[in-house]
C-alpha positions as CSV (number, residue, x, y, z in Angstrom):
1,X,-24.4,-6.8,13.4
2,X,-24.0,-9.4,10.6
3,X,-21.1,-12.2,12.0
4,X,-19.1,-12.5,8.8
5,X,-18.9,-15.4,6.4
6,X,-15.4,-15.6,5.5
7,X,-14.0,-18.7,7.4
8,X,-10.4,-18.9,8.2
9,X,-8.8,-22.2,7.3
10,X,-6.2,-21.4,9.7
11,X,-6.3,-22.1,13.8
12,X,-4.7,-18.3,15.3
13,X,-4.2,-19.4,18.4
14,X,-1.9,-22.2,17.7
15,X,1.8,-22.4,17.0
16,X,3.6,-23.6,14.1
17,X,3.6,-22.4,10.9
18,X,0.0,-23.1,9.3
19,X,-0.7,-22.1,5.0
20,X,-4.5,-22.1,4.0
21,X,-7.0,-19.3,3.3
22,X,-9.4,-16.8,4.0
23,X,-12.6,-18.9,3.1
24,X,-15.3,-16.3,1.0
25,X,-18.0,-18.1,-0.4
26,X,-18.9,-17.0,-3.3
27,X,-21.8,-18.1,-6.0
28,X,-21.4,-17.9,-9.6
29,X,-22.9,-18.9,-12.7
30,X,-19.4,-21.4,-12.9
31,X,-19.8,-22.0,-9.8
32,X,-23.0,-22.2,-7.6
33,X,-21.4,-23.0,-4.1
34,X,-18.0,-21.7,-5.0
35,X,-15.8,-19.8,-2.6
36,X,-13.0,-17.3,-2.9
37,X,-9.9,-18.0,-1.9
38,X,-7.1,-15.7,-0.4
39,X,-4.0,-17.1,0.9
40,X,-3.1,-17.1,4.3
41,X,0.0,-18.1,6.6
42,X,0.4,-17.6,10.2
43,X,4.1,-18.2,11.8
44,X,3.5,-18.4,15.8
45,X,5.6,-18.5,18.7
46,X,5.3,-18.1,22.3
47,X,4.4,-14.8,23.4
48,X,4.8,-10.7,21.5
49,X,3.6,-8.8,19.6
50,X,1.7,-9.7,16.5
51,X,2.3,-8.3,12.7
52,X,-0.3,-7.9,10.2
53,X,1.7,-7.8,6.7
54,X,-0.4,-7.2,3.0
55,X,0.4,-7.3,-0.4
56,X,-2.4,-6.2,-3.0
57,X,-4.4,-4.6,-1.5
58,X,-4.6,-3.1,-4.7
59,X,-4.2,-5.4,-7.4
60,X,-1.8,-4.0,-10.2
61,X,0.8,-3.9,-7.0
62,X,3.7,-6.7,-6.7
63,X,6.8,-5.8,-5.1
64,X,4.1,-6.5,-1.6
65,X,3.1,-10.1,-3.0
66,X,6.7,-10.4,-4.1
67,X,8.0,-10.0,-0.7
68,X,5.1,-11.5,1.2
69,X,5.3,-15.2,-0.7
70,X,9.0,-15.6,0.0
71,X,8.6,-14.6,3.7
72,X,5.4,-17.0,4.0
73,X,7.8,-19.9,2.4
74,X,11.6,-19.0,4.6
75,X,9.9,-17.8,7.7
76,X,10.4,-20.4,10.1
77,X,8.8,-20.6,14.1
78,X,12.2,-20.6,15.5
79,X,12.6,-17.4,13.9
80,X,9.7,-16.0,15.1
81,X,8.9,-14.3,19.0
82,X,4.7,-13.6,18.7
83,X,2.9,-14.2,16.1
84,X,3.3,-13.2,12.0
85,X,0.2,-12.9,9.9
86,X,0.7,-13.4,5.9
87,X,-1.3,-12.1,3.7
88,X,0.2,-11.5,0.1
89,X,-2.8,-10.9,-2.1
90,X,-5.4,-8.8,-0.4
91,X,-7.4,-8.3,-2.8
92,X,-7.6,-11.4,-4.5
93,X,-9.9,-11.1,-7.4
94,X,-8.6,-8.1,-8.7
95,X,-4.8,-10.1,-8.3
96,X,-5.2,-12.8,-10.6
97,X,-7.2,-10.3,-12.7
98,X,-4.1,-7.4,-12.4
99,X,-6.4,-5.4,-11.9
100,X,-6.3,-1.7,-8.6
101,X,-10.4,-2.7,-8.6
102,X,-11.3,-6.1,-7.9
103,X,-12.9,-7.1,-11.3
104,X,-16.1,-8.7,-9.3
105,X,-17.7,-5.9,-7.6
106,X,-16.0,-2.7,-9.4
107,X,-14.8,-1.5,-6.0
108,X,-11.1,-0.3,-4.6
109,X,-10.4,-2.6,-1.6
110,X,-9.0,0.5,-0.2
111,X,-11.8,2.6,-0.4
112,X,-14.0,0.0,1.0
113,X,-13.1,0.2,4.4
114,X,-15.0,-0.7,7.5
115,X,-17.0,-2.6,5.1
116,X,-19.9,-5.0,5.7
117,X,-20.5,-8.5,6.5
118,X,-23.7,-8.9,3.9
119,X,-21.7,-6.9,1.4
120,X,-20.3,-7.1,-1.9
121,X,-17.5,-9.3,-1.5
122,X,-15.1,-6.6,-1.3
123,X,-16.9,-5.4,1.5
124,X,-17.2,-8.7,3.2
125,X,-13.2,-9.3,2.9
126,X,-12.8,-5.2,4.5
127,X,-15.6,-6.0,7.3
128,X,-13.4,-9.4,8.3
129,X,-10.4,-7.2,8.5
130,X,-12.2,-4.6,10.2
131,X,-13.5,-7.0,12.9
132,X,-11.5,-9.7,13.1
133,X,-7.4,-9.5,11.9
134,X,-6.9,-5.8,12.4
135,X,-8.2,-6.1,16.5
136,X,-5.4,-9.1,17.1
137,X,-2.6,-7.1,15.5
138,X,-0.3,-4.6,17.1
139,X,1.7,-4.1,13.8
140,X,0.6,-3.5,10.3
141,X,2.3,-3.3,7.3
142,X,0.4,-2.8,3.8
143,X,2.5,-2.6,0.6
144,X,1.8,0.0,-1.5
145,X,3.5,1.0,-5.4
146,X,2.1,3.5,-8.4
147,X,0.2,0.1,-10.3
148,X,-0.3,0.7,-13.8
149,X,-1.1,4.8,-13.5
150,X,1.6,5.9,-11.8
151,X,4.8,5.6,-10.3
152,X,7.0,6.4,-7.1
153,X,10.0,7.4,-5.3
154,X,10.5,4.4,-4.3
155,X,9.4,5.3,-0.2
156,X,7.7,4.2,3.1
157,X,5.3,6.6,5.0
158,X,3.6,7.2,7.6
159,X,0.6,9.5,8.6
160,X,0.0,12.7,10.8
161,X,-1.9,11.7,13.3
162,X,-3.9,13.4,16.2
163,X,-1.9,11.3,18.8
164,X,1.4,11.7,19.5
165,X,2.3,8.8,21.0
166,X,1.3,7.5,18.0
167,X,2.3,9.2,15.8
168,X,5.5,8.4,17.0
169,X,5.4,4.6,16.7
170,X,4.7,4.9,12.7
171,X,6.9,6.9,12.9
172,X,10.0,5.2,14.6
173,X,8.6,2.1,12.4
174,X,8.6,3.5,8.8
175,X,12.0,4.5,9.7
176,X,13.7,1.0,10.4
177,X,11.5,-0.3,7.0
178,X,14.0,2.1,6.1
179,X,12.9,2.7,2.3
180,X,16.0,5.1,0.3
181,X,13.3,7.9,1.0
182,X,10.7,8.9,4.4
183,X,7.3,10.2,4.2
184,X,4.5,11.6,6.2
185,X,2.3,11.5,4.4
186,X,-1.2,13.4,3.1
187,X,-3.6,11.7,1.7
188,X,-6.1,13.1,-1.5
189,X,-8.8,10.7,-0.4
190,X,-8.7,9.2,2.8
191,X,-12.8,8.1,3.0
192,X,-12.7,4.8,3.2
193,X,-9.0,4.2,3.3
194,X,-8.0,0.8,5.1
195,X,-5.0,3.2,7.0
196,X,-7.0,4.7,8.4
197,X,-9.4,2.0,9.3
198,X,-5.9,0.8,10.7
199,X,-5.2,4.1,12.9
200,X,-8.4,4.2,14.0
201,X,-8.0,1.2,16.3
202,X,-4.1,2.1,17.3
203,X,-1.6,0.1,15.5
204,X,1.4,1.4,14.6
205,X,1.1,1.3,10.8
206,X,3.4,1.0,8.3
207,X,2.8,1.7,4.0
208,X,4.5,2.0,1.3
209,X,5.4,2.7,-2.4
210,X,7.7,1.1,-4.2
211,X,8.3,1.9,-8.5
212,X,4.7,1.9,-10.6
213,X,4.1,0.8,-14.1
214,X,2.7,-2.1,-13.6
215,X,5.8,-4.4,-12.4
216,X,8.3,-5.0,-10.1
217,X,11.7,-4.0,-10.5
218,X,14.9,-5.9,-8.5
219,X,15.8,-3.0,-6.8
220,X,12.2,-2.4,-5.0
221,X,11.5,-5.9,-4.7
222,X,14.3,-6.4,-2.7
223,X,13.8,-3.0,-0.9
224,X,10.4,-4.7,0.6
225,X,12.0,-7.9,1.4
226,X,15.2,-5.8,3.2
227,X,11.7,-3.9,4.7
228,X,9.9,-6.5,6.2
229,X,12.3,-7.8,7.5
230,X,14.3,-4.2,9.6
231,X,10.2,-3.6,11.1
232,X,9.4,-7.7,12.0
233,X,13.0,-6.6,13.7
234,X,12.0,-3.6,15.2
235,X,8.6,-5.2,16.3
236,X,10.8,-7.4,18.4
237,X,9.8,-10.4,16.3
238,X,12.9,-12.2,14.9
239,X,16.4,-11.2,16.2
240,X,18.7,-9.9,14.1
241,X,19.8,-5.8,13.6
242,X,18.0,-3.6,11.5
243,X,19.8,-3.3,7.6
244,X,20.3,0.3,7.1
245,X,20.9,3.0,4.6
246,X,20.6,6.6,3.9
247,X,17.1,7.8,3.5
248,X,15.5,10.9,2.4
249,X,13.1,12.4,4.9
250,X,10.4,14.2,3.0
251,X,6.6,16.1,4.2
252,X,3.2,16.1,2.4
253,X,1.6,19.4,4.0
254,X,-0.9,20.3,2.2
255,X,-3.0,19.8,-1.9
256,X,-0.8,22.0,-3.3
257,X,1.1,19.0,-3.5
258,X,-0.8,17.1,-5.6
259,X,-1.0,18.1,-9.6
260,X,-4.4,17.0,-10.9
261,X,-5.0,17.4,-14.7
262,X,-8.0,19.7,-16.2
263,X,-7.3,17.8,-19.4
264,X,-6.8,15.1,-21.5
265,X,-3.4,14.7,-23.7
266,X,-1.1,12.8,-24.4
267,X,2.4,14.3,-21.7
268,X,4.7,15.5,-22.6
269,X,6.6,15.3,-18.5
270,X,9.5,18.1,-18.0
271,X,10.8,17.1,-14.8
272,X,11.9,13.2,-13.9
273,X,11.4,11.6,-10.6
274,X,13.7,13.4,-7.7
275,X,13.8,15.8,-9.9
276,X,13.8,19.4,-7.3
277,X,11.5,22.4,-8.7
278,X,10.6,25.6,-8.0
279,X,7.1,27.2,-8.1
280,X,6.0,27.3,-11.2
281,X,8.2,25.8,-13.0
282,X,7.1,23.9,-15.9
283,X,5.5,19.9,-15.2
284,X,4.6,19.3,-17.6
285,X,3.0,19.6,-21.2
286,X,-0.5,18.2,-22.6
287,X,-1.3,17.6,-26.5
288,X,-4.0,17.7,-27.6
289,X,-4.5,13.5,-29.3
290,X,-7.5,14.7,-31.4
291,X,-5.7,17.6,-33.6
292,X,-2.2,18.7,-34.6
293,X,-1.6,22.1,-34.9
294,X,-2.6,23.3,-31.3
295,X,-0.3,24.5,-28.5
296,X,-0.2,22.2,-26.3
297,X,-1.7,22.9,-21.9
298,X,0.8,23.8,-19.6
299,X,1.1,22.4,-15.9
300,X,3.2,24.1,-13.2
301,X,4.6,23.3,-10.1
302,X,2.1,24.8,-7.4
303,X,5.1,25.4,-4.8
304,X,8.7,24.4,-4.3
305,X,9.2,20.3,-3.6
306,X,10.8,17.6,-5.6
307,X,8.7,15.4,-7.7
308,X,7.5,12.0,-6.0
309,X,5.1,10.6,-7.8
310,X,4.3,10.8,-11.6
311,X,1.4,9.7,-13.5
312,X,1.8,6.8,-15.9
313,X,1.8,5.1,-18.6
314,X,1.3,8.6,-21.3
315,X,-2.1,8.7,-21.8
316,X,-4.0,11.1,-19.1
317,X,-8.0,12.4,-18.7
318,X,-9.3,15.8,-16.8
319,X,-9.4,15.0,-13.1
320,X,-6.2,13.2,-13.1
321,X,-3.3,12.9,-10.5
322,X,0.2,14.1,-12.9
323,X,2.8,14.8,-10.6
324,X,3.2,15.3,-6.5
325,X,5.4,16.9,-4.6
326,X,7.0,16.6,-1.4
327,X,9.7,18.7,0.6
328,X,12.7,17.9,2.2
329,X,12.0,17.9,6.2
330,X,14.0,18.0,9.0
331,X,14.8,14.3,11.2
């Protein structure tokens, strides 16, 4: 296996606070010997667990970056027992462009794992996480939200795993994050995901979906800030008491949760986020945008459940995920 060209300007073995970059050489038209600089902060004090915290895996999702830039600017070594590695802009090129995927190679970071050390920039970043950062970590938090094309109820998520001990660890960490909703998630497209890369190494993993629409609100940003501190306290890295509020537990059990449209057009939603529906209820109508005088196509609920996600903004194409349902679960 070839060596990854990414170089960290911080020393992972040194104690204290370090701010630096993951430097990826990238020769381009306007900079022959240029580089992609991904900001990184490490706060290390003594022996203890290591937490790896990431935002902007997709570049148009903002709650994670907001929480993590603040944490990187304020966390002190004396507050920490162990190590905190903070990367607010995991897919930095996509973040700067405000796009889901990288504008450099048009790849989705969250479908690029395990990556390639001699691949495109996104594949090199994925490989560096896979082979350098993840082996150091005990607990991993990867912030997501809906970006420009989805809107979510604010939830923290874990996955159903083959190892019951690991699944229990992930559930406990998810519940400690304490978003308004907690969910055991089924992924619609898991191939190449960072989630799987983390979990396959046996790590404790939490992810989120916090709002969407290509922006952050005061409420969703505060959920992210509270959640990351709760998780660090739960991991024994920060001292203090968890800040806990009521959280509803949801479950996504099968493909019927995902409602995909076969048609393009203007979406006319009949249900709102958080609303309960019964199998057969109208979820949305899709109006033709090329002609008038045509009745809309209707999309009906495939199951009983709660609307946890919906498409954003108002136009859809065939194959788009229109809405996602989940069921209430027993704690």
